[in-house]
Kinemage of the C-alpha trace (Angstrom):
@kinemage 1
@onewidth
@group {chain A} dominant
@subgroup {mainchain}
@vectorlist {calphas} color= white
{ca met a 1} P 8.575 -1.896 -3.571
{ca gly a 2} L 6.165 0.341 -1.588
{ca lys a 3} L 5.748 3.874 -0.399
{ca glu a 4} L 3.541 5.819 1.874
{ca glu a 5} L 2.037 9.277 0.932
{ca asp a 6} L -0.464 11.221 3.200
{ca tyr a 7} L -0.600 8.113 5.499
{ca val a 8} L -1.737 5.825 2.518
{ca pro a 9} L 0.532 2.883 1.767
{ca tyr a 10} L 1.165 1.965 -1.987
{ca leu a 11} L 2.868 -0.893 -3.757
{ca tyr a 12} L 4.491 -0.651 -7.208
{ca lys a 13} L 3.214 -3.289 -9.564
{ca pro a 14} L 4.892 -3.335 -13.044
{ca gly a 15} L 2.353 -2.487 -15.754
{ca glu a 16} L 0.081 -0.940 -13.317
{ca gly a 17} L 2.060 1.575 -11.378
{ca trp a 18} L 1.500 2.618 -7.783
{ca ile a 19} L -1.674 0.978 -6.396
{ca ala a 20} L -3.143 1.302 -2.895
{ca asp a 21} L -1.952 -1.537 -0.571
{ca asn a 22} L -5.283 -2.842 0.251
{ca asp a 23} L -3.810 -6.120 1.455
{ca asn a 24} L -1.561 -4.276 3.974
{ca val a 25} L 1.646 -5.874 2.699
{ca leu a 26} L 3.802 -2.803 3.484
{ca met a 27} L 2.267 -2.138 6.878
{ca asp a 28} L 2.470 -5.784 7.862
{ca arg a 29} L 6.182 -5.553 7.175
{ca phe a 30} L 6.549 -2.430 9.338
{ca met a 31} L 4.751 -4.157 12.207
{ca gly a 32} L 6.777 -7.407 11.748
{ca tyr a 33} L 3.703 -9.361 11.075
{ca asp a 34} L 4.617 -12.943 10.195
{ca asp a 35} L 1.659 -14.892 8.789
{ca ser a 36} L 3.649 -18.170 9.053
{ca glu a 37} L 3.654 -18.106 12.861
{ca pro a 38} L 0.757 -19.744 14.709
{ca ala a 39} L -2.013 -17.372 15.999
{ca asp a 40} L -0.800 -17.702 19.625
{ca ser a 41} L 2.865 -17.281 18.894
{ca pro a 42} L 4.629 -14.362 20.464
{ca tyr a 43} L 6.585 -13.759 17.149
{ca lys a 44} L 3.370 -13.298 15.088
{ca ile a 45} L 3.671 -9.444 15.489
{ca gly a 46} L 6.908 -7.618 16.177
{ca asn a 47} L 9.022 -10.234 14.440
{ca thr a 48} L 12.323 -8.427 13.806
{ca ser a 49} L 13.143 -10.839 10.973
{ca ile a 50} L 10.143 -9.538 9.041
{ca met a 51} L 10.905 -6.052 9.988
{ca asp a 52} L 14.428 -6.351 8.715
{ca leu a 53} L 12.910 -7.053 5.233
{ca val a 54} L 12.071 -3.331 4.891
{ca glu a 55} L 14.771 -1.129 3.498
{ca glu a 56} L 14.538 2.516 2.983
{ca ile a 57} L 15.787 3.764 -0.323
{ca arg a 58} L 15.962 7.238 -1.906
{ca glu a 59} L 13.387 8.350 -4.584
{ca lys a 60} L 16.107 8.351 -7.323
{ca glu a 61} L 16.810 4.727 -6.677
{ca val a 62} L 13.190 3.921 -7.015
{ca glu a 63} L 12.947 5.766 -10.268
{ca lys a 64} L 16.012 3.958 -11.637
{ca phe a 65} L 14.681 0.618 -10.527
{ca ile a 66} L 11.341 1.279 -12.225
{ca glu a 67} L 13.093 2.433 -15.433
{ca asn a 68} L 14.935 -0.870 -15.666
{ca leu a 69} L 11.893 -2.989 -15.342
C-alpha cells in the first residue's frame, strides 16, 4: 500500500508505518516499469499490465486495512 504527500511517495510497512519509498516501488508502478522485461524492450516502461496493478482507494479503506493487520 502506498501514498503520496507533498510529491513524496510512501509505502506502508506493518510494524513500521509509513516509510519513504526510496526504492521507487510506487512510482515505478505509476510509470508502468517492468523490471522483468529486457533493457531494450518497448514494454520496459509504460507497460499497462504493471500500471493496472495500481488501484486508488479512499483513506477510510486504508485505515480499515491497517486496523486489520
